C-alpha positions, 0 to 999 in steps of 0.5 A: 820860164823855169830856171833849168830852161833859162841856163840852157838857152842862155849857154848854148846862146852864150856858146855859139856867140863864144865860138862866132866871136872867137872865129871872128880872132881867129881863138878857135872855138876856146872863146865859146867853151869858156863863156858856156862854163861861165855862163852855167857858173852863174846859174849854179853859184846864183841857185847856191845862193838862193838856197842859201836865203831860203833856209 
């Protein structure tokens, strides 16, 4: 599986999981947004590190 597809799937999964967990704690979906941003941030940092090590 390519990295962009993996990032898309894991970001969406983290967002949906965060929405349901946030609903259980009465956070109205904010947790889903936070988890999605954190997951995508992980993939961005990982891509930057890979680019720096390959040079």
